[in-house]
C-alpha positions as CSV (number, residue, x, y, z in Angstrom):
1,X,-3.1,4.6,8.0
2,X,-2.1,7.0,6.0
3,X,-1.9,8.3,2.7
4,X,0.2,9.8,1.1
5,X,1.1,10.7,-2.9
6,X,2.8,12.1,-5.2
7,X,1.6,13.1,-9.3
8,X,4.0,11.7,-11.7
9,X,4.4,11.3,-15.4
10,X,2.2,9.0,-16.7
11,X,4.8,7.5,-18.8
12,X,7.5,6.7,-16.2
13,X,5.3,5.1,-14.1
14,X,4.0,3.1,-17.5
15,X,7.5,2.4,-17.5
16,X,7.5,0.3,-14.5
17,X,5.0,-1.7,-15.3
18,X,4.1,-4.9,-16.8
19,X,2.8,-4.4,-20.5
20,X,-0.9,-6.1,-19.7
21,X,-1.2,-3.5,-16.9
22,X,-1.7,0.5,-18.2
23,X,-1.0,3.4,-15.5
24,X,-4.6,5.2,-14.6
25,X,-4.4,9.0,-14.7
26,X,-6.6,11.6,-12.6
27,X,-6.2,15.2,-14.0
28,X,-3.1,14.3,-16.5
29,X,-0.8,12.7,-14.2
30,X,-0.2,9.3,-12.6
31,X,0.1,9.0,-9.1
32,X,2.4,6.8,-6.6
33,X,1.4,6.8,-3.3
34,X,3.3,5.7,0.2
35,X,0.9,3.9,2.8
36,X,2.6,3.1,6.1
37,X,-0.4,1.6,8.6
38,X,-0.1,-1.1,11.3
39,X,-1.6,-4.1,10.2
40,X,-4.0,-6.2,12.6
41,X,-6.1,-9.1,12.7
42,X,-3.8,-11.1,10.0
43,X,-4.7,-14.6,9.9
44,X,-5.0,-17.1,6.9
45,X,-9.3,-17.0,6.4
46,X,-11.0,-19.7,8.8
47,X,-8.0,-19.7,11.3
48,X,-7.9,-17.7,14.5
49,X,-5.3,-14.6,14.9
50,X,-2.0,-15.3,16.4
51,X,-0.9,-12.5,19.0
52,X,2.7,-12.2,17.6
53,X,2.2,-13.1,13.9
54,X,-0.9,-11.1,13.5
55,X,0.1,-7.1,14.1
56,X,2.8,-5.8,12.7
57,X,3.8,-2.8,10.8
58,X,3.7,-2.5,6.8
59,X,4.6,0.2,4.3
60,X,3.9,-0.4,0.2
61,X,4.9,1.9,-2.1
62,X,2.1,1.8,-5.0
63,X,0.3,3.2,-8.1
64,X,-2.8,3.1,-9.8
65,X,-3.6,0.6,-12.6
66,X,-6.2,-1.0,-15.1
67,X,-6.1,-4.1,-16.8
68,X,-7.1,-4.8,-20.1
69,X,-10.9,-5.4,-18.9
70,X,-10.8,-2.2,-17.6
71,X,-10.8,-3.1,-14.0
72,X,-9.4,-0.7,-11.3
73,X,-6.5,-1.7,-9.2
74,X,-3.6,-1.6,-7.8
75,X,0.0,-2.4,-8.6
76,X,2.7,-2.7,-5.5
77,X,6.4,-1.2,-6.4
78,X,7.3,-2.3,-3.1
79,X,5.8,-3.3,0.7
80,X,7.6,-3.7,3.7
81,X,6.6,-5.8,6.3
82,X,7.8,-5.4,10.0
83,X,7.3,-9.4,10.5
84,X,9.7,-11.9,8.2
85,X,7.1,-14.4,7.7
86,X,4.6,-12.5,6.5
87,X,6.9,-11.1,4.0
88,X,8.2,-14.6,2.7
89,X,4.2,-15.4,2.5
90,X,3.5,-12.6,0.5
91,X,6.5,-13.0,-1.9
92,X,5.7,-16.5,-2.4
93,X,2.4,-16.9,-2.0
94,X,1.0,-13.8,-4.3
95,X,4.6,-12.8,-6.2
96,X,4.2,-8.8,-4.3
97,X,7.8,-7.6,-4.0
98,X,7.5,-8.0,0.3
99,X,10.6,-7.0,1.9
100,X,11.7,-7.9,5.5
101,X,12.2,-4.4,7.5
102,X,12.7,-3.3,10.9
103,X,9.5,-1.2,11.5
104,X,7.5,0.9,14.0
105,X,4.2,2.5,14.1
106,X,3.8,5.1,17.2
107,X,0.7,6.7,18.1
108,X,0.7,9.5,21.0
109,X,-2.6,11.9,20.7
110,X,-3.0,12.7,17.4
111,X,0.7,12.2,15.8
112,X,1.6,8.9,14.0
113,X,5.5,8.1,13.2
114,X,6.2,5.8,11.3
115,X,9.6,3.8,10.8
116,X,11.3,1.1,8.4
117,X,14.6,0.0,8.3
118,X,14.7,-2.5,5.7
119,X,16.4,-5.5,6.6
120,X,17.1,-8.1,3.7
121,X,16.2,-7.9,-0.4
122,X,17.0,-4.6,-2.5
123,X,18.7,-1.4,-1.8
124,X,21.0,-1.3,1.2
125,X,20.3,1.0,3.6
126,X,16.6,1.6,1.8
127,X,14.4,3.7,4.6
128,X,11.2,5.8,5.5
129,X,10.6,8.1,8.2
130,X,7.2,9.4,7.7
131,X,5.7,11.7,10.8
132,X,1.5,12.1,10.3
133,X,-0.3,15.0,13.1
134,X,-3.5,13.9,12.2
135,X,-6.7,16.7,11.3
136,X,-9.9,17.0,11.4
137,X,-12.4,14.4,10.1
138,X,-13.1,14.3,6.0
139,X,-17.1,14.8,5.8
140,X,-18.7,12.8,3.4
141,X,-19.1,16.2,1.3
142,X,-16.1,16.7,1.2
143,X,-14.7,13.6,-0.7
144,X,-14.3,14.2,-3.9
145,X,-12.7,12.4,-7.2
146,X,-9.5,12.3,-6.3
147,X,-10.0,11.0,-2.7
148,X,-11.8,8.1,-3.9
149,X,-9.6,7.7,-6.9
150,X,-6.5,7.4,-4.6
151,X,-8.4,5.3,-1.4
152,X,-11.1,3.2,-2.9
153,X,-9.3,0.2,-4.4
154,X,-10.3,-3.6,-3.9
155,X,-8.1,-5.5,-6.3
156,X,-4.3,-5.5,-6.6
157,X,-2.4,-7.1,-9.5
158,X,0.7,-9.0,-9.4
159,X,2.3,-11.9,-11.5
160,X,2.4,-15.6,-10.6
161,X,4.3,-18.3,-12.0
162,X,4.9,-15.5,-15.2
163,X,1.1,-15.0,-15.5
164,X,-0.8,-11.9,-14.7
165,X,-2.8,-12.7,-11.3
166,X,-5.2,-10.3,-9.3
167,X,-6.9,-10.6,-6.0
168,X,-10.0,-9.0,-4.4
169,X,-9.2,-7.0,-1.4
170,X,-12.0,-6.6,0.9
171,X,-12.4,-3.7,3.6
172,X,-14.4,-1.0,4.6
173,X,-14.3,2.6,3.3
174,X,-11.3,4.4,5.2
175,X,-12.6,6.7,7.6
176,X,-10.3,9.7,5.9
177,X,-8.9,12.7,8.4
178,X,-6.8,15.9,6.9
179,X,-3.1,15.3,7.9
180,X,0.1,17.2,8.2
181,X,3.5,15.4,6.9
């Protein structure tokens, strides 16, 4: 997994959000993240992982928000999945803006090559190519408030049936490393 981030005007990001969410700021900026990674062991709770369906590349474009109750979370601007069924399931079940894409993740030593070309739904020719060279592990003492702001999110917000909704996301804190794009 790679986290790649850019600063944006909070006003601009707010214009992309539903009215019940507020763009969360850090250091006077709203942030947009591009996060390419390889999903593994994906399955419906209580069922076994299916070899072909349970492992696929995903890339998400997300921003950081709070709801009216002050809860922190993610708002996904777009998600691409390398398998059609998860993309359809994410759209139908969670109302998330999933797209089916031709995707790959290649790892060679400390290098990661992420490729994504949108197949259906969305702008024709939408794509993402990211080459990342991994560096040293980020020590706990090196983690700062911005690092945690951008990586430690455990809730996603969405709209299901025209109504605000959220889902809790479970994962261990990410083992972070420095990287060069």
